[in-house]
C-alpha positions as a LaTeX table, in Angstrom:
\begin{tabular}{lrrr}
\hline
Residue & $x$ (\AA) & $y$ (\AA) & $z$ (\AA) \\
\hline
Glu1 & 76.87 & 27.45 & 165.86 \\
Met2 & 74.40 & 26.07 & 168.37 \\
Ala3 & 72.93 & 29.49 & 169.04 \\
Tyr4 & 71.44 & 29.34 & 165.57 \\
Ala5 & 69.30 & 26.34 & 166.36 \\
Asp6 & 66.44 & 28.37 & 167.81 \\
Arg7 & 66.57 & 30.91 & 165.01 \\
Ser8 & 64.11 & 30.72 & 162.19 \\
Pro9 & 65.43 & 30.43 & 158.61 \\
Ala10 & 63.16 & 33.41 & 157.98 \\
Asp11 & 65.39 & 35.60 & 160.18 \\
Lys12 & 67.29 & 38.15 & 158.15 \\
Asp13 & 70.61 & 36.97 & 159.57 \\
Arg14 & 69.96 & 33.49 & 158.24 \\
Phe15 & 69.57 & 34.75 & 154.68 \\
Ile16 & 72.35 & 33.71 & 152.34 \\
Cys17 & 74.79 & 36.39 & 151.20 \\
Ile18 & 75.68 & 37.07 & 147.63 \\
Tyr19 & 78.43 & 39.50 & 146.77 \\
Pro20 & 78.62 & 40.87 & 143.23 \\
Ala21 & 82.17 & 39.52 & 142.98 \\
Tyr22 & 80.77 & 35.97 & 143.03 \\
Leu23 & 79.16 & 36.58 & 139.63 \\
Asn24 & 81.81 & 38.76 & 138.04 \\
Asn25 & 83.49 & 37.43 & 134.90 \\
Lys26 & 86.27 & 39.97 & 135.37 \\
Lys27 & 87.37 & 38.13 & 138.50 \\
Thr28 & 89.33 & 34.95 & 138.97 \\
Ile29 & 88.32 & 32.24 & 141.40 \\
Ala30 & 91.02 & 33.56 & 143.72 \\
Glu31 & 89.46 & 37.00 & 143.56 \\
Gly32 & 86.12 & 35.64 & 144.61 \\
Arg33 & 84.23 & 34.41 & 141.57 \\
Arg34 & 82.08 & 31.43 & 142.53 \\
Ile35 & 80.44 & 30.40 & 139.27 \\
Pro36 & 81.92 & 29.27 & 135.92 \\
Ile37 & 83.35 & 32.17 & 133.95 \\
Asp38 & 81.17 & 31.43 & 130.92 \\
Lys39 & 78.09 & 31.90 & 133.11 \\
Ala40 & 79.39 & 34.98 & 134.90 \\
Val41 & 78.55 & 38.62 & 134.14 \\
Glu42 & 80.66 & 41.69 & 133.57 \\
Asn43 & 80.85 & 43.75 & 136.77 \\
Pro44 & 77.40 & 43.00 & 138.21 \\
Thr45 & 76.18 & 45.31 & 140.97 \\
Ala46 & 74.35 & 44.49 & 144.17 \\
Thr47 & 71.36 & 46.44 & 142.85 \\
Glu48 & 71.20 & 44.31 & 139.71 \\
Ile49 & 71.33 & 41.12 & 141.76 \\
Gln50 & 68.57 & 42.47 & 143.98 \\
Asp51 & 66.45 & 43.44 & 140.98 \\
Val52 & 66.49 & 40.05 & 139.28 \\
Cys53 & 65.88 & 38.22 & 142.58 \\
Leu54 & 62.94 & 40.46 & 143.44 \\
Ala55 & 61.53 & 39.98 & 139.96 \\
Val56 & 61.40 & 36.21 & 140.37 \\
Gly57 & 59.73 & 36.53 & 143.77 \\
Leu58 & 62.61 & 35.98 & 146.18 \\
Asn59 & 62.69 & 37.85 & 149.45 \\
Val60 & 65.89 & 39.91 & 149.33 \\
His61 & 67.42 & 42.87 & 150.98 \\
Ile62 & 70.51 & 44.78 & 150.08 \\
Glu63 & 73.28 & 45.80 & 152.43 \\
Lys64 & 74.65 & 48.74 & 150.54 \\
Asn65 & 77.84 & 49.40 & 152.43 \\
Lys66 & 79.12 & 45.90 & 152.94 \\
Met67 & 82.39 & 45.36 & 151.15 \\
Tyr68 & 83.54 & 42.01 & 149.91 \\
Ser69 & 86.73 & 41.17 & 151.76 \\
Arg70 & 88.70 & 40.47 & 148.59 \\
Glu71 & 87.48 & 43.52 & 146.70 \\
Trp72 & 90.33 & 46.00 & 146.35 \\
Asn73 & 88.25 & 48.53 & 144.48 \\
Arg74 & 86.51 & 50.81 & 146.99 \\
Asp75 & 84.23 & 52.48 & 144.46 \\
Leu76 & 80.56 & 52.61 & 145.30 \\
Gln77 & 79.56 & 50.44 & 142.36 \\
Tyr78 & 81.56 & 47.55 & 143.82 \\
Arg79 & 79.97 & 47.86 & 147.22 \\
Gly80 & 77.02 & 46.11 & 148.63 \\
Arg81 & 75.87 & 42.59 & 149.09 \\
Val82 & 72.51 & 40.97 & 148.71 \\
Arg83 & 70.86 & 38.79 & 151.35 \\
Val84 & 68.41 & 36.26 & 150.00 \\
Gln85 & 65.90 & 34.17 & 151.93 \\
Leu86 & 65.96 & 30.56 & 150.73 \\
Lys87 & 63.83 & 28.95 & 153.44 \\
Gln88 & 60.64 & 29.71 & 155.28 \\
Glu89 & 60.06 & 29.47 & 159.02 \\
Asp90 & 59.34 & 25.75 & 158.82 \\
Gly91 & 62.52 & 25.08 & 156.84 \\
Ser92 & 60.78 & 24.52 & 153.52 \\
Leu93 & 62.12 & 26.30 & 150.45 \\
Cys94 & 60.62 & 29.67 & 149.56 \\
Leu95 & 60.94 & 28.83 & 145.88 \\
Val96 & 61.67 & 25.27 & 144.84 \\
Gln97 & 63.91 & 26.34 & 141.99 \\
Phe98 & 66.29 & 27.94 & 144.51 \\
Pro99 & 67.50 & 25.24 & 146.90 \\
Ser100 & 70.97 & 26.72 & 147.33 \\
Arg101 & 73.01 & 29.86 & 147.14 \\
Lys102 & 74.63 & 28.59 & 143.98 \\
Ser103 & 71.25 & 28.23 & 142.27 \\
Val104 & 70.48 & 31.87 & 143.06 \\
Met105 & 73.89 & 33.00 & 141.83 \\
Leu106 & 73.51 & 31.16 & 138.54 \\
Tyr107 & 70.02 & 32.52 & 138.04 \\
Ala108 & 71.09 & 36.09 & 138.79 \\
Ala109 & 74.05 & 35.81 & 136.43 \\
Glu110 & 71.77 & 34.52 & 133.69 \\
Met111 & 69.21 & 37.28 & 134.14 \\
Ile112 & 71.35 & 40.35 & 134.77 \\
Pro113 & 72.44 & 40.66 & 131.11 \\
Lys114 & 68.73 & 40.77 & 130.19 \\
Leu115 & 67.99 & 43.75 & 132.42 \\
Lys116 & 66.79 & 46.81 & 130.52 \\
Thr117 & 69.66 & 48.86 & 131.91 \\
Arg118 & 72.06 & 46.36 & 130.33 \\
Thr119 & 70.35 & 45.79 & 126.99 \\
Gln120 & 70.06 & 49.51 & 126.32 \\
Lys121 & 73.78 & 49.97 & 126.85 \\
Thr122 & 74.82 & 47.33 & 124.32 \\
Gly123 & 74.03 & 49.04 & 121.00 \\
Gly124 & 72.43 & 46.95 & 118.24 \\
Gly125 & 74.86 & 44.05 & 118.00 \\
Asp126 & 72.96 & 41.83 & 120.38 \\
Gln127 & 70.49 & 39.34 & 118.89 \\
Ser128 & 68.37 & 39.17 & 122.02 \\
Leu129 & 67.67 & 42.85 & 121.48 \\
Gln130 & 66.32 & 42.38 & 117.97 \\
Gln131 & 63.83 & 39.81 & 119.17 \\
Gly132 & 62.56 & 42.17 & 121.82 \\
Glu133 & 61.84 & 44.96 & 119.33 \\
Gly134 & 58.30 & 43.80 & 118.59 \\
Gly135 & 56.84 & 45.17 & 121.80 \\
Lys136 & 56.01 & 42.90 & 124.69 \\
Lys137 & 55.58 & 39.66 & 122.71 \\
Gly138 & 58.41 & 37.73 & 124.28 \\
Lys139 & 57.43 & 38.68 & 127.81 \\
Gly140 & 56.02 & 36.07 & 130.15 \\
Lys141 & 56.90 & 33.28 & 127.75 \\
Lys142 & 59.78 & 32.04 & 129.88 \\
Lys143 & 59.68 & 28.28 & 130.13 \\
Lys144 & 58.87 & 27.02 & 133.61 \\
\hline
\end{tabular}
């Protein structure tokens, strides 16, 4: 552990890791889910996690071929993990709303269902879709 002391939090290997399994409502805690099931998402991908983190301004990079140790499914869509930078060189938070890995996981799980790729898949039964029909009105109105 001591070797890390001289490393900056801005080093890529100090970034936190998020595996899609952490956010997956199809998984049990034993299988790797890390957030409450009612907040989790159906089969999130590393790309989706990356997309929502990038959109909010986090510094992320994706490690496409990393496999989660408890993931039995070797399909490509289950591969990958996302590294997220929480702290800057001086140890201060990059974004105050993300003090911890858990905060990033919860945010990603909340936002992934709102991704265009997701909302287009879910036919017309979803109320959030109806609201979005009137063009770009709802955009940018997210409460701070």
